[in-house]
C-alpha positions as CSV (number, residue, x, y, z in Angstrom):
1,M,13.0,-15.0,21.4
2,A,15.2,-14.7,18.3
3,V,13.2,-12.7,15.8
4,G,13.2,-14.0,12.2
5,I,11.0,-14.6,9.2
6,L,7.8,-16.4,10.0
7,R,7.8,-19.4,7.7
8,T,5.4,-21.8,9.5
9,E,2.2,-21.7,11.5
10,E,4.3,-22.7,14.5
11,D,6.6,-19.7,14.0
12,Y,3.5,-17.5,13.7
13,R,2.0,-18.8,16.9
14,K,5.3,-18.3,18.8
15,A,5.5,-14.7,17.5
16,L,1.9,-14.1,18.7
17,D,2.7,-15.5,22.1
18,R,5.9,-13.4,22.4
19,L,4.1,-10.3,21.3
20,D,1.4,-10.9,23.9
21,D,4.2,-11.1,26.5
22,I,5.9,-7.8,25.5
23,F,3.0,-5.8,24.1
24,D,3.1,-3.1,26.8
25,A,6.9,-2.7,26.6
26,P,8.0,0.9,26.6
27,A,8.9,2.5,23.2
28,N,12.6,2.7,22.3
29,S,13.4,-0.1,24.6
30,R,14.9,-3.5,23.5
31,E,11.5,-5.2,24.1
32,G,9.6,-2.2,22.5
33,D,11.7,-2.5,19.4
34,E,11.2,-6.3,19.4
35,A,7.4,-5.8,19.7
36,E,7.4,-3.4,16.7
37,L,9.3,-5.9,14.6
38,L,7.0,-8.7,15.6
39,V,4.0,-6.7,14.6
40,L,5.5,-6.2,11.1
41,L,6.4,-9.9,10.8
42,I,2.9,-11.0,12.0
43,E,1.2,-8.6,9.7
44,N,3.2,-9.8,6.7
45,Y,2.5,-13.5,7.6
46,E,-1.3,-12.8,8.0
47,N,-1.4,-10.9,4.7
48,E,0.2,-13.8,2.9
49,H,-1.6,-16.7,4.6
50,Y,-4.9,-15.2,5.6
51,P,-5.7,-12.6,2.9
52,M,-8.9,-10.6,3.4
53,A,-11.1,-9.8,0.5
54,P,-12.5,-6.2,0.3
55,P,-15.9,-5.9,2.0
56,D,-19.1,-6.1,0.0
57,P,-19.8,-2.6,-1.5
58,I,-23.2,-2.3,0.1
59,E,-22.0,-3.4,3.5
60,A,-19.1,-0.9,3.2
61,I,-21.6,1.9,2.4
62,K,-23.9,0.9,5.3
63,F,-20.9,0.7,7.7
64,R,-19.7,4.1,6.6
65,M,-23.2,5.6,7.0
66,E,-23.4,4.2,10.5
67,Q,-20.0,5.6,11.4
68,M,-21.0,9.0,10.1
69,G,-24.5,9.0,11.6
70,M,-26.0,9.3,8.1
71,K,-29.6,8.5,7.0
72,K,-30.8,7.5,3.5
73,K,-31.7,11.2,2.8
74,D,-28.1,12.1,3.4
75,L,-26.9,9.4,1.1
76,A,-29.4,10.6,-1.5
77,E,-27.4,13.9,-1.7
78,I,-24.4,11.9,-2.7
79,I,-25.7,9.3,-5.2
80,G,-29.1,10.6,-6.3
81,Y,-32.7,10.2,-5.4
82,K,-33.9,8.7,-2.2
83,S,-35.7,5.9,-4.1
84,R,-32.4,5.1,-5.9
85,V,-30.7,4.9,-2.5
86,T,-33.3,2.3,-1.4
87,E,-32.8,0.3,-4.6
88,I,-29.0,0.3,-4.1
89,L,-29.1,-0.6,-0.4
90,N,-31.6,-3.4,-1.2
91,R,-29.3,-4.7,-4.0
92,K,-31.9,-4.1,-6.7
93,R,-29.7,-1.6,-8.6
94,K,-26.0,-1.6,-9.2
95,L,-23.7,1.3,-8.4
96,T,-22.8,3.4,-11.4
97,L,-19.3,4.8,-12.0
98,R,-20.5,8.2,-11.1
99,M,-21.9,6.9,-7.8
100,I,-18.7,5.1,-7.0
101,R,-16.7,8.3,-7.6
102,N,-19.0,10.3,-5.4
103,L,-19.0,7.7,-2.6
104,H,-15.2,7.6,-2.7
105,E,-14.8,11.4,-2.7
106,K,-17.5,12.2,-0.1
107,L,-17.4,9.2,2.2
108,R,-13.8,8.1,1.6
109,I,-14.7,4.5,0.9
110,P,-11.9,2.9,-1.0
111,Y,-12.5,2.3,-4.7
112,E,-11.5,-1.4,-4.3
113,S,-14.4,-1.8,-1.8
114,L,-16.9,-0.1,-4.1
115,M,-15.9,-1.9,-7.3
116,T,-16.2,-5.6,-6.1
117,D,-19.0,-7.7,-7.4
118,Y,-22.1,-8.1,-5.2
């Protein structure tokens, strides 16, 4: 396949099919280089045509807590009292700027995820 800019949905589908065929090609081979290039082109096309909004802040916090094996009491050490954690996770209280900073610093949740409306 001649690799080029993906302009249409058909180009995108062909690139996905070709990548599927050569996905396991060895690095630094002709097909391996083609696979790397296709990944970049596909990613660019998807970012342009299928943008993903940042996750909901509360879902991002819950997901990170699950990843890190945290409980509410652990989160209370980051954002305040345990009752405040419950209010935040139940969407009864909004995150403050201080909470957002602490969550970003301690849990490495991106600011853009924490600052979206919910």
